[in-house]
NUFI-111896 format. One line per 2 residues: their letters; for each residue x, y, z of N, C-alpha, C, O, CB. Coordinates in nm, 3 decimals, always signed. Glycine has a CB too. Layout:
BEGIN
A> X/Y/Z/X/Y/Z/X/Y/Z/X/Y/Z/X/Y/Z  ...
# end
This chain:
BEGIN
XX> -1.738/+5.950/+1.926/-1.875/+5.981/+1.890/-1.938/+5.861/+1.820/-1.871/+5.782/+1.755/-1.881/+6.108/+1.800  -2.069/+5.852/+1.836/-2.147/+5.755/+1.760/-2.264/+5.830/+1.699/-2.300/+5.939/+1.744/-2.196/+5.637/+1.851
XX> -2.322/+5.773/+1.596/-2.438/+5.832/+1.531/-2.555/+5.737/+1.552/-2.549/+5.620/+1.516/-2.411/+5.857/+1.379  -2.663/+5.790/+1.610/-2.784/+5.711/+1.633/-2.899/+5.782/+1.563/-2.937/+5.893/+1.600/-2.814/+5.693/+1.787
XX> -2.953/+5.716/+1.460/-3.061/+5.776/+1.381/-3.024/+5.917/+1.336/-3.106/+6.009/+1.341/-3.192/+5.779/+1.462  -2.900/+5.934/+1.293/-2.845/+6.059/+1.242/-2.826/+6.167/+1.348/-2.810/+6.284/+1.314/-2.934/+6.112/+1.134
XX> -2.828/+6.130/+1.476/-2.797/+6.222/+1.586/-2.666/+6.178/+1.649/-2.643/+6.058/+1.664/-2.913/+6.227/+1.692  -2.580/+6.271/+1.685/-2.450/+6.238/+1.743/-2.458/+6.229/+1.895/-2.525/+6.309/+1.960/-2.346/+6.343/+1.703
XX> -2.389/+6.129/+1.949/-2.381/+6.109/+2.093/-2.235/+6.081/+2.129/-2.159/+6.029/+2.048/-2.474/+5.992/+2.140  -2.198/+6.117/+2.252/-2.064/+6.084/+2.301/-2.052/+5.934/+2.316/-2.150/+5.866/+2.348/-2.034/+6.155/+2.436
XX> -1.933/+5.882/+2.292/-1.905/+5.740/+2.301/-1.813/+5.715/+2.419/-1.730/+5.799/+2.452/-1.842/+5.687/+2.171  -1.829/+5.600/+2.484/-1.734/+5.557/+2.586/-1.698/+5.411/+2.559/-1.776/+5.338/+2.498/-1.792/+5.576/+2.731
XX> -1.582/+5.370/+2.605/-1.532/+5.236/+2.574/-1.624/+5.127/+2.626/-1.632/+5.020/+2.565/-1.394/+5.219/+2.632  -1.692/+5.150/+2.737/-1.779/+5.047/+2.795/-1.924/+5.061/+2.751/-2.013/+5.004/+2.814/-1.770/+5.053/+2.945
XX> -1.950/+5.137/+2.644/-2.088/+5.159/+2.601/-2.145/+5.033/+2.539/-2.093/+4.979/+2.441/-2.095/+5.276/+2.502  -2.255/+4.987/+2.598/-2.325/+4.872/+2.542/-2.467/+4.915/+2.503/-2.501/+5.033/+2.512/-2.328/+4.754/+2.642
XX> -2.547/+4.821/+2.461/-2.682/+4.852/+2.415/-2.765/+4.915/+2.526/-2.842/+5.008/+2.501/-2.751/+4.726/+2.362  -2.752/+4.866/+2.649/-2.831/+4.920/+2.760/-2.793/+5.064/+2.795/-2.880/+5.144/+2.827/-2.814/+4.832/+2.883
XX> -2.666/+5.097/+2.787/-2.625/+5.236/+2.809/-2.683/+5.325/+2.699/-2.725/+5.438/+2.724/-2.470/+5.249/+2.813  -2.686/+5.273/+2.578/-2.746/+5.347/+2.467/-2.894/+5.374/+2.495/-2.942/+5.485/+2.472/-2.730/+5.270/+2.335
XX> -2.966/+5.273/+2.544/-3.108/+5.293/+2.577/-3.126/+5.404/+2.679/-3.216/+5.487/+2.665/-3.170/+5.162/+2.630  -3.042/+5.406/+2.783/-3.054/+5.511/+2.885/-3.026/+5.649/+2.825/-3.096/+5.745/+2.855/-2.957/+5.483/+3.002
XX> -2.924/+5.657/+2.742/-2.892/+5.785/+2.677/-3.009/+5.834/+2.593/-3.037/+5.954/+2.587/-2.766/+5.772/+2.590  -3.076/+5.740/+2.527/-3.187/+5.777/+2.439/-3.318/+5.798/+2.515/-3.418/+5.837/+2.455/-3.207/+5.669/+2.334
XX> -3.319/+5.773/+2.646/-3.437/+5.800/+2.728/-3.538/+5.687/+2.735/-3.652/+5.709/+2.778/-3.503/+5.919/+2.676  -3.499/+5.566/+2.695/-3.591/+5.453/+2.707/-3.606/+5.416/+2.854/-3.508/+5.413/+2.928/-3.540/+5.331/+2.624
XX> -3.729/+5.387/+2.896/-3.756/+5.347/+3.034/-3.746/+5.196/+3.052/-3.708/+5.150/+3.160/-3.896/+5.395/+3.076  -3.778/+5.118/+2.949/-3.773/+4.973/+2.957/-3.631/+4.925/+2.935/-3.556/+4.983/+2.856/-3.868/+4.909/+2.855
XX> -3.592/+4.819/+3.004/-3.458/+4.764/+2.984/-3.445/+4.703/+2.846/-3.341/+4.716/+2.781/-3.426/+4.660/+3.092  -3.551/+4.635/+2.801/-3.550/+4.574/+2.668/-3.672/+4.621/+2.589/-3.770/+4.547/+2.576/-3.547/+4.418/+2.678
XX> -3.667/+4.743/+2.536/-3.781/+4.793/+2.459/-3.797/+4.715/+2.329/-3.706/+4.645/+2.285/-3.764/+4.944/+2.428  -3.916/+4.727/+2.269/-3.945/+4.658/+2.143/-3.885/+4.739/+2.028/-3.953/+4.821/+1.967/-4.099/+4.638/+2.124
XX> -3.758/+4.715/+2.001/-3.687/+4.787/+1.896/-3.604/+4.691/+1.813/-3.572/+4.580/+1.856/-3.599/+4.898/+1.956  -3.570/+4.735/+1.695/-3.473/+4.666/+1.609/-3.350/+4.756/+1.604/-3.361/+4.876/+1.579/-3.531/+4.638/+1.463
XX> -3.234/+4.698/+1.628/-3.111/+4.776/+1.632/-3.014/+4.723/+1.527/-2.991/+4.603/+1.516/-3.046/+4.770/+1.773  -2.957/+4.817/+1.450/-2.847/+4.782/+1.361/-2.727/+4.868/+1.400/-2.741/+4.986/+1.434/-2.886/+4.802/+1.210
XX> -2.611/+4.807/+1.396/-2.486/+4.877/+1.420/-2.400/+4.854/+1.298/-2.365/+4.740/+1.265/-2.414/+4.828/+1.554  -2.366/+4.963/+1.231/-2.290/+4.955/+1.106/-2.355/+4.856/+1.008/-2.288/+4.774/+0.946/-2.143/+4.913/+1.134
XX> -2.487/+4.868/+0.997/-2.571/+4.791/+0.905/-2.582/+4.642/+0.938/-2.626/+4.564/+0.853/-2.518/+4.806/+0.767  -2.543/+4.602/+1.059/-2.557/+4.464/+1.104/-2.662/+4.460/+1.214/-2.653/+4.535/+1.312/-2.421/+4.406/+1.154
XX> -2.762/+4.372/+1.200/-2.866/+4.359/+1.302/-2.806/+4.297/+1.427/-2.736/+4.196/+1.420/-2.986/+4.274/+1.250  -2.834/+4.360/+1.542/-2.789/+4.307/+1.670/-2.910/+4.240/+1.735/-3.007/+4.306/+1.772/-2.728/+4.420/+1.762
XX> -2.903/+4.110/+1.748/-3.015/+4.034/+1.805/-3.031/+4.062/+1.953/-2.934/+4.090/+2.023/-2.996/+3.883/+1.781  -3.154/+4.054/+1.999/-3.184/+4.078/+2.141/-3.098/+3.990/+2.232/-3.055/+4.035/+2.338/-3.334/+4.053/+2.169
XX> -3.073/+3.867/+2.191/-2.991/+3.775/+2.272/-2.845/+3.823/+2.283/-2.771/+3.775/+2.369/-2.994/+3.634/+2.212  -2.804/+3.916/+2.197/-2.666/+3.967/+2.199/-2.653/+4.100/+2.274/-2.542/+4.148/+2.295/-2.617/+3.985/+2.057
XX> -2.764/+4.160/+2.313/-2.760/+4.292/+2.375/-2.677/+4.297/+2.502/-2.612/+4.398/+2.528/-2.900/+4.338/+2.406  -2.678/+4.191/+2.582/-2.602/+4.191/+2.708/-2.452/+4.205/+2.684/-2.383/+4.272/+2.761/-2.629/+4.063/+2.786
XX> -2.403/+4.143/+2.579/-2.259/+4.135/+2.557/-2.207/+4.222/+2.443/-2.086/+4.224/+2.418/-2.222/+3.995/+2.530  -2.295/+4.294/+2.375/-2.250/+4.372/+2.260/-2.206/+4.511/+2.304/-2.285/+4.587/+2.360/-2.363/+4.383/+2.155
XX> -2.078/+4.542/+2.280/-2.026/+4.675/+2.310/-2.013/+4.753/+2.180/-1.960/+4.702/+2.081/-1.889/+4.666/+2.384  -2.061/+4.874/+2.181/-2.068/+4.956/+2.062/-1.930/+5.012/+2.029/-1.865/+5.073/+2.114/-2.169/+5.071/+2.080
XX> -1.885/+4.991/+1.906/-1.753/+5.044/+1.868/-1.757/+5.195/+1.845/-1.861/+5.252/+1.812/-1.701/+4.973/+1.742  -1.642/+5.258/+1.864/-1.631/+5.402/+1.839/-1.665/+5.430/+1.693/-1.633/+5.350/+1.605/-1.489/+5.453/+1.874
XX> -1.728/+5.544/+1.669/-1.768/+5.591/+1.536/-1.873/+5.502/+1.469/-1.888/+5.504/+1.347/-1.647/+5.599/+1.447  -1.947/+5.425/+1.549/-2.050/+5.337/+1.494/-2.167/+5.419/+1.441/-2.201/+5.526/+1.493/-2.099/+5.238/+1.600
XX> -2.228/+5.366/+1.336/-2.352/+5.422/+1.283/-2.464/+5.327/+1.324/-2.468/+5.212/+1.281/-2.345/+5.441/+1.125  -2.554/+5.377/+1.409/-2.656/+5.294/+1.470/-2.794/+5.341/+1.425/-2.821/+5.460/+1.415/-2.645/+5.297/+1.624
XX> -2.879/+5.243/+1.398/-3.018/+5.272/+1.369/-3.103/+5.199/+1.471/-3.086/+5.079/+1.493/-3.056/+5.230/+1.224  -3.195/+5.272/+1.533/-3.289/+5.213/+1.630/-3.428/+5.238/+1.575/-3.471/+5.352/+1.559/-3.271/+5.275/+1.775
XX> -3.499/+5.128/+1.546/-3.635/+5.136/+1.494/-3.732/+5.083/+1.597/-3.719/+4.969/+1.641/-3.649/+5.059/+1.362  -3.829/+5.166/+1.637/-3.932/+5.121/+1.729/-4.026/+5.029/+1.653/-4.072/+5.061/+1.543/-4.008/+5.241/+1.791
XX> -4.055/+4.914/+1.713/-4.149/+4.820/+1.654/-4.289/+4.849/+1.706/-4.307/+4.872/+1.826/-4.107/+4.673/+1.684  -4.385/+4.848/+1.618/-4.522/+4.877/+1.657/-4.584/+4.755/+1.722/-4.559/+4.641/+1.681/-4.606/+4.921/+1.537
XX> -4.664/+4.780/+1.823/-4.739/+4.674/+1.889/-4.884/+4.716/+1.895/-4.916/+4.835/+1.883/-4.684/+4.643/+2.033  -4.969/+4.621/+1.913/-5.109/+4.655/+1.928/-5.195/+4.566/+1.842/-5.148/+4.467/+1.786/-5.134/+4.800/+1.894
X> -5.319/+4.602/+1.834/-5.406/+4.518/+1.755/-5.536/+4.586/+1.725/-5.622/+4.528/+1.659/-5.431/+4.389/+1.824
# end
């Protein structure tokens, strides 16, 4: 299991940031969000290669856009 914004989700060994986005219902491959895993910021350049560890505590913050 993993915790995303205090909600529990099933975990799999090959779970990466993009699989997390699909589980959360994001339509964009790279949405405008800030992600922390176990209180460490995961940079957008790391999303391709970052695999989420089991029992991770994840925070996904939507960044506001507009003007």
